[in-house]
C-alpha positions as CSV (number, residue, x, y, z in Angstrom):
1,M,0.0,0.0,0.0
2,D,1.5,3.3,-1.0
3,E,1.5,6.0,1.6
4,P,2.1,9.7,1.2
5,P,5.2,10.9,3.0
6,G,5.0,12.9,6.3
7,P,2.6,13.1,9.1
8,E,-0.3,14.4,6.9
9,G,0.1,11.5,4.6
10,V,0.0,9.0,7.5
11,A,-3.1,10.7,8.8
12,R,-4.8,10.4,5.4
13,V,-4.0,6.7,5.2
14,R,-5.4,6.1,8.7
15,V,-8.6,7.9,7.9
16,R,-9.0,6.0,4.6
17,L,-8.4,2.6,6.2
18,L,-10.8,3.4,9.1
19,G,-13.4,4.7,6.6
20,E,-13.1,1.4,4.7
21,L,-13.6,-0.4,8.0
22,A,-16.7,1.7,8.8
23,L,-18.2,0.8,5.5
24,A,-17.5,-2.9,6.1
25,L,-19.1,-2.6,9.6
26,A,-22.2,-0.9,8.0
27,E,-22.5,-3.9,5.7
28,L,-22.8,-6.1,8.9
29,G,-25.4,-3.7,10.3
30,R,-23.1,-2.1,12.8
31,D,-22.9,1.6,13.7
32,S,-19.6,3.4,14.0
33,S,-18.3,6.9,14.3
34,L,-14.9,8.3,13.0
35,L,-13.3,10.8,15.3
36,M,-10.2,12.8,14.3
37,R,-8.2,13.7,17.3
38,G,-5.4,16.3,17.5
39,G,-2.1,15.3,15.9
40,G,-3.8,13.4,13.1
41,Q,-4.9,10.5,15.4
42,A,-8.1,9.0,13.9
43,V,-10.2,6.6,16.0
44,L,-13.2,4.6,14.9
45,T,-15.7,3.9,17.6
46,V,-17.8,0.8,17.0
47,W,-21.0,0.9,18.9
48,P,-22.8,-2.1,20.5
49,S,-25.3,-3.9,18.4
50,R,-28.7,-2.4,18.1
51,N,-30.1,-5.1,20.5
52,G,-27.6,-3.8,23.1
53,A,-25.3,-6.8,23.0
54,G,-21.5,-6.2,23.4
55,D,-19.3,-3.3,24.4
56,K,-18.2,-0.2,22.6
57,R,-14.8,-0.7,20.9
58,E,-12.3,1.8,19.6
59,V,-10.2,0.8,16.6
60,V,-7.1,2.5,15.3
61,A,-5.0,2.0,12.2
62,V,-1.3,1.8,12.8
63,Q,1.8,1.4,10.8
64,D,3.0,-2.1,11.3
65,G,6.4,-3.0,9.8
66,N,6.1,-2.3,6.1
67,G,2.3,-2.2,6.2
68,W,-0.7,-1.3,8.3
69,S,-2.9,-3.1,11.0
70,F,-6.1,-2.4,12.7
71,L,-5.8,-2.6,16.5
72,W,-8.5,-2.6,19.2
73,S,-8.9,-3.3,22.9
74,G,-7.2,-6.2,24.5
75,G,-4.3,-6.1,21.9
76,A,-6.4,-7.6,19.1
77,R,-5.0,-7.0,15.7
78,C,-5.9,-7.5,12.0
79,A,-3.2,-6.9,9.4
80,V,-4.2,-5.0,6.3
81,A,-3.0,-7.4,3.7
82,D,-5.3,-6.6,0.8
83,E,-8.7,-5.0,-0.2
84,G,-10.6,-7.6,1.8
85,S,-8.8,-6.8,5.1
86,P,-11.4,-4.2,6.3
87,R,-14.2,-6.9,6.0
88,V,-12.1,-9.4,7.9
89,A,-11.4,-6.8,10.6
90,A,-15.1,-5.9,10.8
91,F,-16.1,-9.5,11.3
92,M,-13.4,-9.9,14.0
93,V,-14.5,-6.7,15.9
94,T,-18.2,-7.7,15.8
95,Q,-17.3,-11.2,17.0
96,A,-15.2,-9.8,19.8
97,Q,-18.1,-7.5,20.8
98,A,-20.6,-10.3,20.8
99,G,-18.4,-12.5,23.0
100,G,-17.1,-9.8,25.2
101,R,-13.6,-10.7,24.1
102,A,-10.8,-8.5,22.7
């Protein structure tokens, strides 16, 4: 995955990846909110299911070696390997919420 140089480029990649994850979560019927914190730190909040099951999760996208990964509570991680990675991460986050696990 090409990334623009500098902090602004990193912030843009984070927002794009988290936006793709938000779309994948919406396909699973899950609500999320993207928040841009100071310093270019983007955080995706994934809300409990509409029936109230599960906990709120915060997901970030981080540089991981030569690529990127999604991270959320409990140290859970999903590497961004290809275009399908946001869908895999969305499934993992929703399963973690349903089971109360990381």
